[in-house]
Every structure is written in C-alpha cells, then in structure tokens.
LUMDREN-812127 format. One record per residue (C-alpha): residue number from 1; residue in one letter; x, y, z. Coordinates in Angstrom, 3 decimals. Example, Ala and Ser with C-alpha at 12.3 -4.5 7.8 and 13.67 -1.06 7.14 Angstrom:
% residues 2
<r n="1" res="A" u="12.300" v="-4.500" w="7.800"/>
<r n="2" res="S" u="13.670" v="-1.060" w="7.140"/>
% end
This chain:
% residues 383
<r n="1" res="M" u="-0.077" v="-0.011" w="0.030"/>
<r n="2" res="A" u="1.257" v="3.431" w="-0.890"/>
<r n="3" res="R" u="2.040" v="5.730" w="2.018"/>
<r n="4" res="D" u="1.013" v="9.384" w="1.923"/>
<r n="5" res="G" u="3.424" v="12.322" w="2.542"/>
<r n="6" res="F" u="2.885" v="12.492" w="6.110"/>
<r n="7" res="E" u="3.289" v="8.865" w="6.758"/>
<r n="8" res="Q" u="6.554" v="8.645" w="4.631"/>
<r n="9" res="L" u="8.027" v="11.546" w="6.548"/>
<r n="10" res="A" u="7.162" v="10.093" w="9.920"/>
<r n="11" res="F" u="8.574" v="6.633" w="8.976"/>
<r n="12" res="L" u="11.903" v="7.952" w="7.560"/>
<r n="13" res="N" u="12.270" v="10.049" w="10.729"/>
<r n="14" res="M" u="12.262" v="6.946" w="12.882"/>
<r n="15" res="S" u="15.568" v="5.850" w="11.316"/>
<r n="16" res="K" u="18.879" v="7.091" w="12.226"/>
<r n="17" res="L" u="19.682" v="7.706" w="8.641"/>
<r n="18" res="I" u="19.262" v="11.012" w="7.135"/>
<r n="19" res="F" u="18.042" v="11.273" w="3.387"/>
<r n="20" res="E" u="19.221" v="14.492" w="1.811"/>
<r n="21" res="P" u="17.282" v="15.522" w="-1.469"/>
<r n="22" res="I" u="19.819" v="16.103" w="-4.263"/>
<r n="23" res="D" u="20.155" v="19.796" w="-5.254"/>
<r n="24" res="H" u="19.322" v="19.939" w="-8.971"/>
<r n="25" res="A" u="20.469" v="23.798" w="-9.309"/>
<r n="26" res="G" u="18.876" v="25.285" w="-12.327"/>
<r n="27" res="K" u="16.821" v="22.038" w="-13.096"/>
<r n="28" res="P" u="13.323" v="22.515" w="-11.151"/>
<r n="29" res="G" u="12.004" v="19.775" w="-12.984"/>
<r n="30" res="L" u="14.199" v="17.281" w="-11.137"/>
<r n="31" res="N" u="13.211" v="18.637" w="-7.673"/>
<r n="32" res="G" u="12.498" v="15.505" w="-5.456"/>
<r n="33" res="F" u="14.381" v="13.111" w="-7.697"/>
<r n="34" res="G" u="17.220" v="11.424" w="-5.937"/>
<r n="35" res="A" u="18.675" v="11.680" w="-2.499"/>
<r n="36" res="V" u="21.956" v="11.348" w="-0.697"/>
<r n="37" res="V" u="22.733" v="9.375" w="2.584"/>
<r n="38" res="R" u="26.019" v="10.881" w="4.080"/>
<r n="39" res="S" u="26.004" v="9.410" w="7.348"/>
<r n="40" res="G" u="28.428" v="6.589" w="8.197"/>
<r n="41" res="V" u="26.142" v="3.737" w="7.724"/>
<r n="42" res="R" u="27.392" v="0.143" w="7.452"/>
<r n="43" res="L" u="25.272" v="-1.681" w="5.077"/>
<r n="44" res="A" u="26.442" v="-5.063" w="6.351"/>
<r n="45" res="D" u="25.025" v="-4.419" w="9.643"/>
<r n="46" res="L" u="21.726" v="-2.770" w="8.947"/>
<r n="47" res="D" u="18.649" v="-3.988" w="11.238"/>
<r n="48" res="D" u="15.334" v="-4.507" w="9.660"/>
<r n="49" res="Q" u="14.117" v="-0.857" w="10.417"/>
<r n="50" res="E" u="17.171" v="0.683" w="8.934"/>
<r n="51" res="F" u="17.114" v="-1.368" w="5.895"/>
<r n="52" res="E" u="13.171" v="-0.596" w="5.408"/>
<r n="53" res="S" u="14.001" v="3.220" w="5.786"/>
<r n="54" res="I" u="16.453" v="2.801" w="2.894"/>
<r n="55" res="R" u="14.051" v="0.821" w="0.943"/>
<r n="56" res="Q" u="11.123" v="3.159" w="1.356"/>
<r n="57" res="A" u="13.531" v="6.215" w="0.541"/>
<r n="58" res="M" u="14.539" v="4.557" w="-2.585"/>
<r n="59" res="Y" u="10.930" v="4.210" w="-3.752"/>
<r n="60" res="D" u="10.148" v="7.622" w="-2.730"/>
<r n="61" res="Y" u="13.221" v="9.345" w="-4.237"/>
<r n="62" res="Q" u="13.667" v="6.713" w="-7.132"/>
<r n="63" res="V" u="17.349" v="7.025" w="-6.931"/>
<r n="64" res="L" u="19.788" v="6.876" w="-3.792"/>
<r n="65" res="V" u="23.439" v="7.495" w="-3.372"/>
<r n="66" res="I" u="24.978" v="6.063" w="-0.078"/>
<r n="67" res="K" u="28.271" v="7.689" w="0.614"/>
<r n="68" res="G" u="31.292" v="6.260" w="2.230"/>
<r n="69" res="Q" u="30.900" v="2.420" w="1.109"/>
<r n="70" res="Q" u="34.750" v="2.087" w="0.029"/>
<r n="71" res="D" u="34.963" v="-1.054" w="2.273"/>
<r n="72" res="L" u="31.796" v="-2.687" w="1.436"/>
<r n="73" res="S" u="32.766" v="-6.149" w="0.635"/>
<r n="74" res="P" u="31.271" v="-7.943" w="-2.690"/>
<r n="75" res="K" u="29.646" v="-10.549" w="-0.530"/>
<r n="76" res="D" u="27.970" v="-7.868" w="1.570"/>
<r n="77" res="Q" u="27.070" v="-5.810" w="-1.489"/>
<r n="78" res="A" u="25.255" v="-8.885" w="-2.839"/>
<r n="79" res="E" u="23.439" v="-9.639" w="0.412"/>
<r n="80" res="F" u="22.282" v="-5.911" w="0.673"/>
<r n="81" res="F" u="20.668" v="-5.950" w="-2.618"/>
<r n="82" res="G" u="19.200" v="-9.530" w="-2.072"/>
<r n="83" res="R" u="17.137" v="-7.952" w="0.722"/>
<r n="84" res="F" u="15.079" v="-5.871" w="-1.841"/>
<r n="85" res="D" u="13.476" v="-8.980" w="-3.280"/>
<r n="86" res="P" u="14.196" v="-11.797" w="-1.180"/>
<r n="87" res="L" u="11.948" v="-14.415" w="-2.843"/>
<r n="88" res="P" u="13.469" v="-16.703" w="-5.492"/>
<r n="89" res="A" u="13.617" v="-15.348" w="-8.983"/>
<r n="90" res="V" u="11.240" v="-16.666" w="-11.702"/>
<r n="91" res="C" u="13.308" v="-18.264" w="-14.570"/>
<r n="92" res="I" u="11.473" v="-19.981" w="-17.348"/>
<r n="93" res="G" u="12.896" v="-23.411" w="-18.037"/>
<r n="94" res="D" u="14.429" v="-23.922" w="-14.561"/>
<r n="95" res="D" u="12.977" v="-26.543" w="-12.329"/>
<r n="96" res="E" u="13.717" v="-24.663" w="-9.241"/>
<r n="97" res="R" u="13.360" v="-20.974" w="-8.408"/>
<r n="98" res="Q" u="16.513" v="-19.413" w="-6.894"/>
<r n="99" res="R" u="18.023" v="-15.969" w="-6.551"/>
<r n="100" res="T" u="20.081" v="-15.399" w="-9.705"/>
<r n="101" res="S" u="22.024" v="-12.509" w="-11.069"/>
<r n="102" res="V" u="20.994" v="-10.645" w="-14.140"/>
<r n="103" res="W" u="24.478" v="-11.300" w="-15.441"/>
<r n="104" res="R" u="24.431" v="-15.018" w="-14.961"/>
<r n="105" res="D" u="24.742" v="-15.448" w="-18.505"/>
<r n="106" res="L" u="27.871" v="-13.555" w="-18.912"/>
<r n="107" res="E" u="29.681" v="-16.474" w="-20.750"/>
<r n="108" res="C" u="27.196" v="-16.538" w="-23.467"/>
<r n="109" res="N" u="25.858" v="-13.040" w="-23.727"/>
<r n="110" res="P" u="26.445" v="-11.748" w="-27.168"/>
<r n="111" res="W" u="27.618" v="-8.230" w="-25.701"/>
<r n="112" res="E" u="30.236" v="-9.878" w="-23.576"/>
<r n="113" res="L" u="31.463" v="-12.263" w="-26.278"/>
<r n="114" res="E" u="32.182" v="-9.334" w="-28.559"/>
<r n="115" res="K" u="34.189" v="-7.722" w="-25.867"/>
<r n="116" res="E" u="35.941" v="-10.918" w="-24.968"/>
<r n="117" res="R" u="37.342" v="-11.040" w="-28.576"/>
<r n="118" res="S" u="38.809" v="-7.716" w="-28.196"/>
<r n="119" res="G" u="40.428" v="-8.671" w="-25.051"/>
<r n="120" res="K" u="38.404" v="-6.216" w="-22.866"/>
<r n="121" res="H" u="35.568" v="-7.549" w="-20.979"/>
<r n="122" res="D" u="33.486" v="-7.383" w="-17.778"/>
<r n="123" res="I" u="34.238" v="-9.694" w="-14.875"/>
<r n="124" res="K" u="32.366" v="-11.984" w="-12.601"/>
<r n="125" res="L" u="34.184" v="-12.097" w="-9.275"/>
<r n="126" res="K" u="35.393" v="-15.823" w="-8.589"/>
<r n="127" res="G" u="34.571" v="-15.748" w="-4.980"/>
<r n="128" res="C" u="31.045" v="-13.802" w="-5.522"/>
<r n="129" res="P" u="29.711" v="-14.222" w="-8.818"/>
<r n="130" res="E" u="26.657" v="-12.113" w="-8.092"/>
<r n="131" res="I" u="28.768" v="-9.138" w="-8.512"/>
<r n="132" res="L" u="29.772" v="-8.031" w="-12.099"/>
<r n="133" res="V" u="32.916" v="-5.608" w="-12.340"/>
<r n="134" res="I" u="32.537" v="-2.996" w="-15.256"/>
<r n="135" res="G" u="34.409" v="0.057" w="-16.225"/>
<r n="136" res="Q" u="37.581" v="0.735" w="-18.226"/>
<r n="137" res="G" u="41.213" v="0.079" w="-17.629"/>
<r n="138" res="H" u="43.099" v="-2.781" w="-15.704"/>
<r n="139" res="Y" u="41.689" v="-4.576" w="-12.778"/>
<r n="140" res="E" u="43.519" v="-7.092" w="-10.410"/>
<r n="141" res="H" u="41.426" v="-10.055" w="-9.299"/>
<r n="142" res="D" u="41.857" v="-13.740" w="-8.416"/>
<r n="143" res="G" u="45.618" v="-13.578" w="-8.809"/>
<r n="144" res="K" u="45.562" v="-12.002" w="-12.363"/>
<r n="145" res="V" u="45.132" v="-8.717" w="-14.049"/>
<r n="146" res="S" u="42.305" v="-8.288" w="-16.654"/>
<r n="147" res="Q" u="41.308" v="-5.152" w="-18.945"/>
<r n="148" res="L" u="37.725" v="-4.098" w="-18.497"/>
<r n="149" res="G" u="35.459" v="-2.471" w="-20.880"/>
<r n="150" res="G" u="36.451" v="-1.683" w="-24.236"/>
<r n="151" res="A" u="34.475" v="0.233" w="-27.021"/>
<r n="152" res="H" u="31.222" v="-1.143" w="-28.326"/>
<r n="153" res="K" u="32.619" v="-0.900" w="-31.765"/>
<r n="154" res="N" u="30.620" v="-3.916" w="-32.937"/>
<r n="155" res="Y" u="27.174" v="-2.600" w="-31.729"/>
<r n="156" res="G" u="26.688" v="0.202" w="-34.296"/>
<r n="157" res="M" u="29.812" v="2.327" w="-33.204"/>
<r n="158" res="S" u="29.347" v="6.057" w="-34.043"/>
<r n="159" res="V" u="31.292" v="7.872" w="-31.320"/>
<r n="160" res="A" u="35.028" v="7.327" w="-30.764"/>
<r n="161" res="N" u="35.551" v="5.068" w="-27.667"/>
<r n="162" res="S" u="31.852" v="4.739" w="-26.758"/>
<r n="163" res="Q" u="31.111" v="2.378" w="-23.950"/>
<r n="164" res="V" u="27.311" v="2.724" w="-24.497"/>
<r n="165" res="V" u="25.542" v="-0.021" w="-26.234"/>
<r n="166" res="G" u="24.503" v="1.104" w="-29.558"/>
<r n="167" res="G" u="27.811" v="2.994" w="-29.791"/>
<r n="168" res="N" u="26.530" v="6.392" w="-29.160"/>
<r n="169" res="Q" u="26.462" v="8.764" w="-26.092"/>
<r n="170" res="L" u="23.459" v="7.526" w="-24.467"/>
<r n="171" res="Q" u="21.105" v="4.485" w="-24.476"/>
<r n="172" res="W" u="18.223" v="4.639" w="-22.065"/>
<r n="173" res="H" u="17.213" v="1.353" w="-20.700"/>
<r n="174" res="I" u="15.821" v="-0.709" w="-17.800"/>
<r n="175" res="D" u="17.668" v="-3.561" w="-16.404"/>
<r n="176" res="G" u="16.682" v="-7.039" w="-17.138"/>
<r n="177" res="A" u="17.291" v="-10.052" w="-19.580"/>
<r n="178" res="F" u="13.672" v="-9.565" w="-20.870"/>
<r n="179" res="Y" u="13.775" v="-13.227" w="-21.879"/>
<r n="180" res="Q" u="13.203" v="-16.105" w="-19.584"/>
<r n="181" res="T" u="13.636" v="-13.950" w="-16.378"/>
<r n="182" res="L" u="11.864" v="-11.181" w="-14.790"/>
<r n="183" res="P" u="13.487" v="-7.651" w="-14.450"/>
<r n="184" res="P" u="15.020" v="-6.911" w="-11.132"/>
<r n="185" res="A" u="13.386" v="-4.518" w="-8.501"/>
<r n="186" res="V" u="16.570" v="-2.522" w="-7.956"/>
<r n="187" res="T" u="20.059" v="-2.009" w="-9.427"/>
<r n="188" res="G" u="23.186" v="-0.775" w="-7.699"/>
<r n="189" res="L" u="26.660" v="0.432" w="-8.685"/>
<r n="190" res="L" u="29.431" v="0.770" w="-6.039"/>
<r n="191" res="C" u="32.186" v="2.892" w="-7.346"/>
<r n="192" res="K" u="35.731" v="1.577" w="-6.592"/>
<r n="193" res="E" u="37.680" v="4.020" w="-8.838"/>
<r n="194" res="A" u="36.638" v="7.039" w="-11.014"/>
<r n="195" res="P" u="38.202" v="9.068" w="-13.527"/>
<r n="196" res="A" u="39.496" v="12.404" w="-12.474"/>
<r n="197" res="S" u="39.483" v="14.179" w="-16.005"/>
<r n="198" res="A" u="37.448" v="17.352" w="-16.696"/>
<r n="199" res="N" u="33.721" v="17.444" w="-17.270"/>
<r n="200" res="V" u="32.348" v="16.814" w="-20.772"/>
<r n="201" res="A" u="28.972" v="17.675" w="-22.446"/>
<r n="202" res="I" u="26.972" v="16.462" w="-25.133"/>
<r n="203" res="E" u="24.072" v="18.212" w="-27.103"/>
<r n="204" res="Y" u="21.032" v="16.593" w="-28.261"/>
<r n="205" res="A" u="17.239" v="17.578" w="-28.822"/>
<r n="206" res="G" u="18.178" v="21.228" w="-28.642"/>
<r n="207" res="G" u="19.723" v="20.997" w="-25.246"/>
<r n="208" res="R" u="23.079" v="20.335" w="-23.425"/>
<r n="209" res="L" u="23.956" v="17.786" w="-20.891"/>
<r n="210" res="E" u="27.146" v="18.226" w="-18.830"/>
<r n="211" res="F" u="28.524" v="15.431" w="-16.545"/>
<r n="212" res="R" u="31.623" v="14.088" w="-15.130"/>
<r n="213" res="P" u="33.333" v="11.301" w="-17.252"/>
<r n="214" res="G" u="31.867" v="7.958" w="-16.291"/>
<r n="215" res="A" u="28.700" v="9.242" w="-14.951"/>
<r n="216" res="T" u="25.508" v="7.355" w="-14.933"/>
<r n="217" res="A" u="22.359" v="9.284" w="-16.256"/>
<r n="218" res="F" u="18.939" v="8.710" w="-14.840"/>
<r n="219" res="V" u="15.417" v="9.858" w="-15.830"/>
<r n="220" res="S" u="12.098" v="9.290" w="-13.964"/>
<r n="221" res="G" u="9.746" v="6.911" w="-15.705"/>
<r n="222" res="T" u="7.056" v="8.389" w="-13.353"/>
<r n="223" res="T" u="7.740" v="11.761" w="-14.934"/>
<r n="224" res="A" u="7.669" v="10.262" w="-18.284"/>
<r n="225" res="Y" u="4.080" v="8.970" w="-17.593"/>
<r n="226" res="E" u="2.991" v="12.280" w="-16.125"/>
<r n="227" res="L" u="4.161" v="14.095" w="-19.334"/>
<r n="228" res="L" u="1.753" v="11.892" w="-21.403"/>
<r n="229" res="S" u="-1.317" v="13.524" w="-22.774"/>
<r n="230" res="D" u="-4.670" v="12.205" w="-21.286"/>
<r n="231" res="E" u="-5.313" v="10.292" w="-24.283"/>
<r n="232" res="D" u="-1.918" v="8.523" w="-24.416"/>
<r n="233" res="K" u="-2.169" v="7.813" w="-20.736"/>
<r n="234" res="R" u="-5.572" v="6.072" w="-21.643"/>
<r n="235" res="W" u="-4.452" v="3.572" w="-24.228"/>
<r n="236" res="A" u="-0.947" v="3.165" w="-22.696"/>
<r n="237" res="Q" u="-2.534" v="1.916" w="-19.450"/>
<r n="238" res="K" u="-4.025" v="-0.941" w="-21.474"/>
<r n="239" res="A" u="-0.954" v="-1.450" w="-23.983"/>
<r n="240" res="S" u="1.511" v="-4.353" w="-23.581"/>
<r n="241" res="V" u="5.026" v="-4.726" w="-24.775"/>
<r n="242" res="H" u="6.299" v="-7.761" w="-26.580"/>
<r n="243" res="Y" u="10.074" v="-8.487" w="-26.154"/>
<r n="244" res="G" u="10.337" v="-11.900" w="-28.278"/>
<r n="245" res="I" u="13.068" v="-14.253" w="-28.380"/>
<r n="246" res="N" u="16.800" v="-13.448" w="-27.419"/>
<r n="247" res="P" u="16.170" v="-9.766" w="-27.627"/>
<r n="248" res="F" u="19.874" v="-8.479" w="-27.273"/>
<r n="249" res="S" u="20.965" v="-10.991" w="-30.091"/>
<r n="250" res="R" u="18.253" v="-9.827" w="-32.209"/>
<r n="251" res="V" u="19.368" v="-6.182" w="-32.417"/>
<r n="252" res="L" u="23.263" v="-6.639" w="-32.330"/>
<r n="253" res="G" u="24.866" v="-4.393" w="-34.463"/>
<r n="254" res="L" u="22.189" v="-1.491" w="-34.482"/>
<r n="255" res="S" u="23.167" v="1.946" w="-33.442"/>
<r n="256" res="T" u="21.080" v="4.358" w="-31.247"/>
<r n="257" res="S" u="19.585" v="7.723" w="-32.027"/>
<r n="258" res="N" u="21.349" v="10.795" w="-30.415"/>
<r n="259" res="D" u="18.853" v="11.106" w="-27.693"/>
<r n="260" res="G" u="19.372" v="7.344" w="-26.676"/>
<r n="261" res="I" u="15.940" v="6.150" w="-27.393"/>
<r n="262" res="N" u="15.469" v="4.873" w="-30.991"/>
<r n="263" res="L" u="17.357" v="2.117" w="-32.971"/>
<r n="264" res="I" u="18.788" v="2.980" w="-36.263"/>
<r n="265" res="D" u="17.483" v="-0.050" w="-38.397"/>
<r n="266" res="D" u="19.325" v="-1.665" w="-41.094"/>
<r n="267" res="G" u="16.401" v="-3.275" w="-42.913"/>
<r n="268" res="R" u="16.855" v="-6.771" w="-41.184"/>
<r n="269" res="D" u="13.973" v="-9.128" w="-41.229"/>
<r n="270" res="Y" u="12.078" v="-9.777" w="-37.894"/>
<r n="271" res="T" u="9.702" v="-12.245" w="-39.123"/>
<r n="272" res="D" u="11.396" v="-15.252" w="-37.421"/>
<r n="273" res="A" u="10.998" v="-13.451" w="-34.176"/>
<r n="274" res="F" u="7.351" v="-13.058" w="-34.441"/>
<r n="275" res="E" u="6.710" v="-16.686" w="-35.567"/>
<r n="276" res="R" u="9.025" v="-18.147" w="-32.787"/>
<r n="277" res="E" u="7.393" v="-15.947" w="-29.956"/>
<r n="278" res="A" u="4.214" v="-18.148" w="-29.895"/>
<r n="279" res="S" u="6.039" v="-21.309" w="-29.338"/>
<r n="280" res="D" u="8.875" v="-20.114" w="-26.698"/>
<r n="281" res="P" u="7.819" v="-19.922" w="-23.298"/>
<r n="282" res="G" u="10.779" v="-17.875" w="-22.556"/>
<r n="283" res="C" u="9.423" v="-14.814" w="-24.391"/>
<r n="284" res="M" u="8.247" v="-12.133" w="-22.182"/>
<r n="285" res="T" u="5.373" v="-9.572" w="-22.553"/>
<r n="286" res="H" u="5.042" v="-6.745" w="-19.978"/>
<r n="287" res="P" u="2.773" v="-3.845" w="-19.606"/>
<r n="288" res="M" u="3.746" v="-0.551" w="-20.950"/>
<r n="289" res="I" u="2.911" v="1.277" w="-17.762"/>
<r n="290" res="W" u="4.295" v="-0.187" w="-14.538"/>
<r n="291" res="T" u="2.703" v="0.758" w="-11.013"/>
<r n="292" res="N" u="5.055" v="0.864" w="-8.028"/>
<r n="293" res="P" u="3.708" v="-1.279" w="-5.388"/>
<r n="294" res="V" u="4.951" v="0.832" w="-2.739"/>
<r n="295" res="T" u="4.253" v="4.306" w="-3.749"/>
<r n="296" res="G" u="1.205" v="3.504" w="-6.126"/>
<r n="297" res="K" u="2.676" v="5.736" w="-8.806"/>
<r n="298" res="A" u="2.546" v="4.852" w="-12.313"/>
<r n="299" res="A" u="5.575" v="4.934" w="-14.712"/>
<r n="300" res="L" u="6.289" v="4.499" w="-18.467"/>
<r n="301" res="Q" u="8.690" v="1.459" w="-18.436"/>
<r n="302" res="V" u="9.915" v="0.073" w="-21.680"/>
<r n="303" res="H" u="13.306" v="-1.234" w="-22.720"/>
<r n="304" res="A" u="13.497" v="0.407" w="-26.255"/>
<r n="305" res="R" u="16.355" v="-1.788" w="-27.445"/>
<r n="306" res="C" u="14.841" v="-5.033" w="-26.417"/>
<r n="307" res="M" u="11.326" v="-4.349" w="-27.545"/>
<r n="308" res="L" u="9.879" v="-6.391" w="-30.435"/>
<r n="309" res="C" u="6.628" v="-4.688" w="-30.770"/>
<r n="310" res="I" u="3.654" v="-3.025" w="-29.055"/>
<r n="311" res="E" u="0.207" v="-4.300" w="-28.666"/>
<r n="312" res="I" u="-2.716" v="-2.046" w="-28.420"/>
<r n="313" res="D" u="-6.336" v="-3.416" w="-28.054"/>
<r n="314" res="G" u="-5.194" v="-6.857" w="-29.201"/>
<r n="315" res="K" u="-3.363" v="-5.352" w="-32.290"/>
<r n="316" res="R" u="0.358" v="-5.665" w="-32.687"/>
<r n="317" res="L" u="2.109" v="-2.844" w="-34.426"/>
<r n="318" res="G" u="5.005" v="-3.547" w="-36.597"/>
<r n="319" res="V" u="8.694" v="-3.216" w="-35.295"/>
<r n="320" res="L" u="9.397" v="0.093" w="-36.730"/>
<r n="321" res="E" u="6.042" v="1.527" w="-36.085"/>
<r n="322" res="S" u="6.363" v="0.264" w="-32.591"/>
<r n="323" res="R" u="9.727" v="2.109" w="-32.194"/>
<r n="324" res="D" u="8.569" v="5.357" w="-33.632"/>
<r n="325" res="L" u="5.555" v="5.330" w="-31.333"/>
<r n="326" res="L" u="7.650" v="4.606" w="-28.214"/>
<r n="327" res="H" u="10.267" v="7.376" w="-29.263"/>
<r n="328" res="R" u="7.374" v="9.856" w="-29.245"/>
<r n="329" res="L" u="6.336" v="8.759" w="-25.899"/>
<r n="330" res="M" u="9.832" v="8.686" w="-24.246"/>
<r n="331" res="R" u="11.305" v="11.687" w="-26.017"/>
<r n="332" res="P" u="9.950" v="14.583" w="-23.587"/>
<r n="333" res="A" u="11.374" v="12.793" w="-20.444"/>
<r n="334" res="V" u="14.883" v="12.692" w="-21.728"/>
<r n="335" res="D" u="15.067" v="16.413" w="-22.330"/>
<r n="336" res="P" u="18.394" v="17.334" w="-20.746"/>
<r n="337" res="A" u="16.669" v="19.542" w="-18.192"/>
<r n="338" res="L" u="15.074" v="16.447" w="-16.779"/>
<r n="339" res="V" u="18.190" v="14.248" w="-16.782"/>
<r n="340" res="Y" u="20.067" v="13.816" w="-13.417"/>
<r n="341" res="C" u="23.646" v="12.709" w="-14.130"/>
<r n="342" res="H" u="25.542" v="11.339" w="-11.122"/>
<r n="343" res="G" u="29.360" v="11.638" w="-11.191"/>
<r n="344" res="H" u="30.491" v="8.702" w="-9.158"/>
<r n="345" res="E" u="33.112" v="9.211" w="-6.474"/>
<r n="346" res="P" u="34.969" v="6.260" w="-4.959"/>
<r n="347" res="G" u="32.721" v="4.944" w="-2.021"/>
<r n="348" res="D" u="29.420" v="5.863" w="-3.786"/>
<r n="349" res="L" u="26.789" v="3.168" w="-3.762"/>
<r n="350" res="A" u="24.137" v="4.353" w="-6.131"/>
<r n="351" res="L" u="20.979" v="2.400" w="-6.239"/>
<r n="352" res="W" u="17.766" v="2.979" w="-8.131"/>
<r n="353" res="D" u="14.279" v="1.708" w="-8.565"/>
<r n="354" res="N" u="14.231" v="-0.544" w="-11.800"/>
<r n="355" res="F" u="10.413" v="-0.360" w="-11.862"/>
<r n="356" res="S" u="10.312" v="3.640" w="-12.232"/>
<r n="357" res="V" u="13.805" v="4.721" w="-13.521"/>
<r n="358" res="W" u="15.486" v="4.598" w="-16.829"/>
<r n="359" res="H" u="19.282" v="4.985" w="-16.866"/>
<r n="360" res="S" u="22.202" v="5.153" w="-19.133"/>
<r n="361" res="A" u="26.062" v="5.041" w="-19.245"/>
<r n="362" res="T" u="27.513" v="7.948" w="-20.756"/>
<r n="363" res="G" u="29.849" v="7.310" w="-23.515"/>
<r n="364" res="S" u="32.522" v="9.907" w="-22.902"/>
<r n="365" res="L" u="35.587" v="8.239" w="-21.395"/>
<r n="366" res="A" u="38.854" v="9.096" w="-22.589"/>
<r n="367" res="P" u="40.998" v="6.206" w="-23.726"/>
<r n="368" res="D" u="43.266" v="6.492" w="-20.808"/>
<r n="369" res="D" u="40.354" v="7.017" w="-18.152"/>
<r n="370" res="H" u="40.331" v="4.370" w="-15.333"/>
<r n="371" res="R" u="36.860" v="3.344" w="-14.069"/>
<r n="372" res="V" u="35.989" v="0.378" w="-11.754"/>
<r n="373" res="M" u="32.421" v="-0.234" w="-10.673"/>
<r n="374" res="H" u="30.835" v="-3.304" w="-8.890"/>
<r n="375" res="M" u="27.375" v="-3.932" w="-9.981"/>
<r n="376" res="A" u="24.661" v="-5.886" w="-8.399"/>
<r n="377" res="S" u="21.195" v="-6.685" w="-9.885"/>
<r n="378" res="F" u="19.062" v="-9.944" w="-9.369"/>
<r n="379" res="N" u="16.361" v="-11.324" w="-11.502"/>
<r n="380" res="G" u="13.030" v="-10.658" w="-10.097"/>
<r n="381" res="S" u="10.423" v="-12.679" w="-8.280"/>
<r n="382" res="Q" u="7.363" v="-10.864" w="-9.689"/>
<r n="383" res="S" u="6.673" v="-8.533" w="-12.617"/>
% end
C-alpha cells in the first residue's frame, strides 16, 4: 500500500539515517528526484528498520546515493541487494526458483562475447559471482590482471571510444534480460575507482547535458508517464510490450539515435522473431505502464532496445511503427533539463528503482580514463 507524504516523513524520521534530497540547481523539473545518505552507515550491519527506511526512501526518491562504502565487500553488497527482493527469482525453463544475477549468462551473452574477442570485458568475481565488475582499464582479481570494458565498436559504433550499447553517447534502458527471467526490482553500482578528468558535455534535442566522465544518467519513468497526454495515458494503460526471443542478439549491431531512445534500423527481417514467440515460453510480455507497489505511482517503463513490438487493444504494431511510437512517448522525459547525471566518486553506492527509473551509461570516457564499478542486480520474483 502506498504511503501518503506525512506517513513517509514520519517513517523515515524513525531511522537514524538522514536522506538529503539532491540539489538540482537550475533544473526545477528534477526536484524530489534522488537523495543522498552521507552518514557513516554500515550496510552489512543494517537492522530491519534501517533497511526498510532505505527501501522506502529509494521508492520515494527513485535514486539513492549512499556515501562512504569503500569497504563494502562484494559478498555484503550482494546480500544487501538481495534484501530488496528476497523471494526466489522466476526463470522459465528452470526446475527450481533461486536467486540469480541478471548477469548469470555472462559467458554466452553476445555483448560480452564481442568484448571478450577484443581482450577487454566485464568480470564476474570468482568468490562472489553475483557481482559484475564493469568499467575501463586494468583490474586485479583472483591473482591475475584483466582489462575492463572496451569500446562497443561492434554494436553500431558512431562515437569514438563509446562504452554505450549502440555506440552512441546515451542508451536509455531498464535492467533485465527480458527473456526467460523477470526484471530486477533494484540495481546498484558501487564505485571503486573513478576518472578524474574534466567534465564533458553532449548536445541533443536542442539542449546540453554536462557531466563527469563515467557518470550514470537517470530519468524518471514516473515523470515520463505524467508528461503523456490524457489520451496517451488512456491507451498506454492498456498497452503491452512484447520482447520476443533473444532480444539482445536480435538487435546486435544496431546503433542508437542521439537522444538514446530509438534504434537505427538496417532493414533486417524480424519475421522469425514473431513466428517463434508463440512457441517459446521464455518470451516475455510486460505492460507498458508499471505501477510501483510501494508508492502506487505509475511509470512508463519500456526497454526500447529489447522491444519487439507494442500491442494495443489486441493489435500488434510492426517493429518500426512500435519504435517510432515509443520514441514519441519517451522523448519529452529525456530532455536534458529532466536528466540527472551522477558523477560517481569512490565509495558511492548508487541504487535505483528499476520499476520507475531509466538509466544510461555516458559514452565519454577518454582512452586512458580508469573506472571500476561493482554492479549488483538480481532477476525478479514478480513483474
């Protein structure tokens, strides 16, 4: 049940934790989006009330940044994120339900295979495979040194050294495989090392977005829903989104529009994806509008890259028609004035509500920038 404003304030004040709203100077449209915890909290030792206050604050603010987590171990990070959805995950095809990482398929994920061939890739920690190490530069682990990241040159490269899927500066998405498993409730990044180079800026949609190298950009899906016209809200509430079979492999090689939403199609044939959907139980279909079970607020939540098509009143639109329609709906919410870019500092643990927030990497790392992040995200137990 959603809490009203007074109940939320009273509940959060019961905790020793202080949630400081992020100051979005010059961006009034972002007021209330994001908060920072600066007190010396040990996430490994949270009691139930303290954890519940963090959980509630994350849903209220949508994005939280908990400072001073340099010493948080991979195991404790995994356990902390596991508390947000303690039920076993749903995985089509598995005989048993169990908690599984979104990145459990790292060895066969087409993104990772491309990076592996270049000698630069993401890493699953041997002693804690729930944590994915991402970034750029060398990383010492398990008695060896690996090279992280690498440009996504095989994904439709258009910007030099871009680390954004689609090869551009931005690619808005929500986390999840969107095939066989349900999306996670929450995702988090723990910053271990961050580049110290000067701020960078990109321009799109007639606006300018400035951020620190390696920043993560966030947009509110709740705001995106609120920006829809009444007519769009009416049909979107009843619309569903089909993701089809192997959604990431299906669009491998396609670049992304400058605003990070639409795919630049190359004329490929999607007939097989439509034909195989009916016979493959792993194919996922989700509502276009997700309602947060804690706040009760609606959000426009679609993974534009993974989407096969949109269905409205029982009619499936074509692939390109679906993409163009979704672009129209998402575009107002990614205006630079509504984007929060978090410039990670060592010890920052950033976490966000995957049911109401879109995020994107920012593809502006210099070739010699060094960035190391520990990522945690678990497949969901409910849609």
